[in-house]
N, C-alpha and C positions, 0 to 999 in steps of 0.2 A: 330890679324891675326891668321889664321888657322894653326894648327900644323899637320893636317892630310894629307896635300898635298903640302909640301913646294916646290916641283918641279913646281907646277902650280902657287901658290901664288907669287913665285919669279918672274913670268912673267906677273903679273897683276900690272899695273901702277895705283897708287893712285893719283887722282887729287882733291886737296882740293877746297872747295867752288864752286863746279860745279855740277849741273847747277845753284844752288843758294847758298848763304852763309850758312855755317854749314853742307853742304852735301859733302861727299867724294865720288866721282865717281870712280868706279872700271873699268878701261880701259883694255879690253882684247886684244887690237890690238898687243901688244908685244907677247902674247901667240900665236895668229894666225900667226904671222910672223916667229915663230920658228917651222919649219917643223916637227921635231921629237916630240916636245911637243904637237903640235896640233894633230898629229896622235895619240899620247898616250891618249889625252883627248877623242878623238872619240872612241878609243878602250876601254878605261875604262868605258865610258858611255854605250857602247854596252854590255860590260860584265855584267854591273849591271842589264840588262834586258834579259840576255841570255836565261832564261827559259820561257820567254813569247812568245806567238804567236803574232806577230805584222804585221798587214796588211799595215799600213801607219804611217809615221812619220810626225808630224806637227811642223813647225818652225814659230815663230812669228817674224814679221818685227822688225828690219832688221837683227840684229846680230844673232837672232835665226835661220835665213835661213842658215847662214854660218856654224853653228854647226849641224843643223838637216839634211841637204842634204847629207853629207858624212855618217852620221849614217844610213840614209835610204838605201843608196847604200850598206853599210856593212851588213845590216840586210836583204837585198833582198826585201825591202819594198818600197812602193810608197812614194813620198814626196808631202806634201801639204803646200803651203804658206798661212799663216794667215796674212792679210794685214790691214793697216789702211784704214778707210772708203774712198771710191772713187777711189781706185787704181786698182780694178779688173774689167775687161771689160764685164763680163757676169752676169747672175743671181746669186745673193748672199744671204747668211744669214748674219745677222748683230747682234752684241751684244754690248750694251753700258756698260761701266764700269767706276768706279771712280778712279781717280788718287789723289795723295797728293794735287794737285793744280787745280783740276777740273774734267772734264769728257772727255772720248774719246770713239771711236767706233772701233771695229774690224770686219772684214768681211772675208768670204771664199766662194768659189763657191758652189752652192747648190748641185752639183753632185760630190764634192770632197770626200765625205764619204758616204758609203752605210750602211743601217741598219745591225747591228751585227758585223761590222768590228772592229778589235782590233787596238786601236790608242795609239801611244806613242807621248807625247807632249814634245818638247825640246826647251829650251831657254838658253841664256847665263847666266842670273842672276835671282835668286828668291829673291825679296825684299818684297814688300807689298803683292804680290800674285794677284793683280788685273788683270793683263794681262793673267796670267795662268788660273785663275778662269773663266774669260770670254771665253777663248779658250775652256775650258772643257765644258762650257754651249753650245757653238756652236757645238761641237762634239756630245753631247747628244741630241741636237735639231734635228740633222740629223740621230739619231739612232745608232751612234757609241758608242763604249765602251772604256773609257780611262783606259788603263792597267797600265799607269804610267806616271810620269813626271820626266825629267832629266834636270839638270842644271850644268853648269861649276862651278859656285859659288853661295853661299847662304849667304845673309846678315841677321843675326839673330836680334831679337829684333824689327822687323818691322811687325810681324804677318803673314808673307807669308805662312809659313807651316801650321799654324792654319787655315788660310782662305781656304786652299785646303782640309780640313777635313781629312778623313781617307785614302786618296789616297796614292798609292805607290810613294814616292818621293825620288829621289837620287840626291845628290849634290857631286861634286868631292872635293870641298873645302868650308869651312864655315868661315865667318868673324863675 
């Protein structure tokens, strides 16, 4: 467990063997249910990107929405949901990516980002980095510039940080 943010990790519930045997799921719902700690999480992630010009904050389905939306409000930026395929009602861009157990697709509306806009990508957990990397590719396809990625927690040893290359990555706690 991380020693850098014990206030946060004390509110993350570990669920053994979920979704498959040998995997420990990091459940953030206790953190979300603690108003002061949730507010602190939002504030600390905002602080990590305080010097950046940010036009839009992207959150990935579904827990990423919960964290990204209040960050967008706090930064005075727009919020863009990045959804699983088939959930958005209008013209989309789509990116397929690999998971540990197969493939999946992410989508966002074609008009969600305009060329040159500065984008902050937010999610609850950085693990293998597949979802975050696919989201960055969607941003770049639309001409946006990823200024950084922020996560509540990061699980080391799964290659997520490496998969995202030289991007500015901030995590509040690491496992």
